[in-house]
C-alpha positions, 0 to 999 in steps of 0.5 A: 481467484478472479473477481469480475467487477464492472466500473463506470466512471462519470465526471460531474459538472463540478469536475469531480468524479463518481464511479458506479461499481457492479458486482454480482448483479448489484450496482453501487455509486461512490464518490472518491471519499465514499469509495475510500471509506468503503475500501477501509471498511473492507480492509478491516473486515479482511483483517478479521478473516481466516486464513490471514494474509500471508506473512511472507512476501509473495516472492516470484509471484506477480504483485502490484508495485507502486513506483517511487511512492511518497513516504514519511517517517518519524520517531515513535517513542511508544514502540521504541522505533519509528512510524513509517507512512507510505502513500499508495495510489489506491489506498492512500497513506498506510502507516506502520509502526516499526520497532527498533530491532526491525528498523535495524534489519530494514537498515541493513537490507536497504544498505545492501541494496544501495550498495548493489545499486551503486556497484551496478552503476559503477559508483562503488566508493570502495 
């Protein structure tokens, strides 16, 4: 499904920006802060709709990938795991609570990918 959205960007005298978004004949003006709040509200609405976002990754499909995002992680004793925060350039900091079992799975997947990367660069320590 393709949605046509028109966005006009304006620089204000104080060097901040505004955007006017037109969708289906309706125009709304946003500051960066109000646009982020609106996007968060839309995300909360989307989370309640059926069908839900697919649970499996869209392998083989074109997907937006942010290159080398900033991230932070810390222990989360409430879930016996970790909190992972990843900075998306459009959506800001996204937080995920990852229980220990899933952390172990992630560690295994990342370790295997690191090993493949080292082999491809000829840096295999084995």
